[in-house]
N, C-alpha and C positions, 0 to 999 in steps of 0.2 A: 433887597439885599442880594438876591440871586442874580440881579442884573450886573453887578460889578464883575464877577468872573467872566461872564459872557462878553462884556465890553473889553476887558483885558485880553481875552482870546482874540477878539476882532482886531484889536490894535496890533497884536503880534502877527496876525495873518497879513495885515496891511503892510507891514515892514519887511516881509520876506522877499527875497530876490526873485524877480520874474525872469529867471533864466534856466534853461534846460541844457545840460551837457549831453549832446548826442553821441559823441565819440571823441577820443583823444588818441594821438599817435605820434611816432617819431617820423618826421618828414625828411630830415637829413642829419647825418651824424658822421663826424670825422675825428679821428684821434691820430696825432702824429707824435712820434718819439724819435726825432731825427738824430740825436746824439747817443742813443743806446748802443752799447752798454755803458759807455763812459759816464753818462749822466746819472747812472744808477750805482756807481762804485761807492763803497763806504768812504766816508770822509768828505763827500761833496757838500758844498755849501747849500743851505736851504734856498730853494728857488723863490724868486719874487714873482708873484702871480698878479696879473691884471685881468679884470673881468669886465667884459662889455655886455650890455643888455640892449636888445632890440625887440620891439613889439610891432607886429604887422596885423592889420585887420582887412579882410577881403569879404565882400558880400558874396554869398553862394546861392541865394534864393530868397523867397519871401520870409523875412524875419530870421534867416539862417546865415551865420557868419563863420568864417574860419579865422581864428586867432592863432598867430604863430609867435611863440616866445623864442627868440634867438639868444643864445648864450655863446660867448667866445672867451675862452679862458686860456691865456698864454702865460707860461711860466718860463722864466729865464734864470740861468745860473751864470753869473758874470754877464758876458755878452752873448752867450750861446743859448739857443732855445732848448729848454729841457723837455717841454711837451706843449702841445696845442690841441685843445678840444673845441670843436665847433658843433653846436647842436641847434637844430630847429625842431622844437617840440610844439605840436599843434593840437587844437581841439575845434570841433564844430559846436557852435552854441546857437540855441534858438531863443528868441526873445518874444514870446507870444504876448500880445496885448500891451507891450511897452511902447509908449509914445516915441516916435522916431527921434525927437530931439534928445532923448535919454540914451539912445543906443551907443553912441560913441563913448561917453564916460563909463558906462557899464562894461562895455567890451574891453576898453583900454585899461581898466583898473581891475575889475573882477575876473575877467578872462585869464590874464596872466597870473593873477593871484592863485587861481584854482589849478593852473598848470604847473606852477613853480615847484611844488614838492616832488613831482614826478621827474621834472627836468633835473632838479638838484640830485636826485638819486642816480640818474643815468650818468651825470658828470662824475659823481663820487665813484661809481663802479668802474667807469672808464679809466680814471686816473689810477685807481687801485690795481686794476687788471693790467695797466701799463707799467707796473713796477714801482709806482710812487705811493706815498700815503694818500688815502682818499681825500679829495678836495671837497670840503664841506662849505658851500657858498652860504654866506649869511643871508637871512631873510631880506627881501627887497620891498621897499615901500612904493608900490606901484601908483598909489594915489599921489604921492609927492612927485614921482617922475612925470605923471600926467599933468599935474599943475605946472611944473617947470616947462614942459613941452608947450603947453597952452600959452604961458607967459612969454616964452621965447619966440613963438611963431604964430601969434594971434591971427587967425584968418587964413593961414597957410594950410594946405592939405585938406581943405574943406571940399568934399565932393557930395554926391547924392547922399543925403542923410548923414553926412559927416563921418562915414565909416570907411573911407577909402584907405589905401595903404598909408600907414603912418609909422615913422621910426623915431626912436629916442636917440 
């Protein structure tokens, strides 16, 4: 009877993610408010916001990779740009003991998923500090983005270990 909890603990241990986050950092950040103060005057229409997402993976050493989550948020009021935020937020990830064929999916899905909350907060603060309401980006399904990228370009971008630069 005491074997059951041990087996359950072993199963939980086997399903944990074999990934270490070594560090994370802002690689590049830009905020433009080209029509201020006119875009901030009372009575201006609500801006239409388009958000672009880009994920890049670069090998840095033995089982160590840089994952860069790129966000580009452009808001327009009529035809004029209200604001533009461009952020490259990165992390160094180590995958000790993970078979090479699993590196790419883990890095392209779990890497940006772990970086996203921090990047989202930076974008929110930048838009708020620029005079606009904070832009709160909805959660992103990185697994779905990865599946669509694989279906759209099967075999493209495959490098040593399948972890070379890849963009969505």
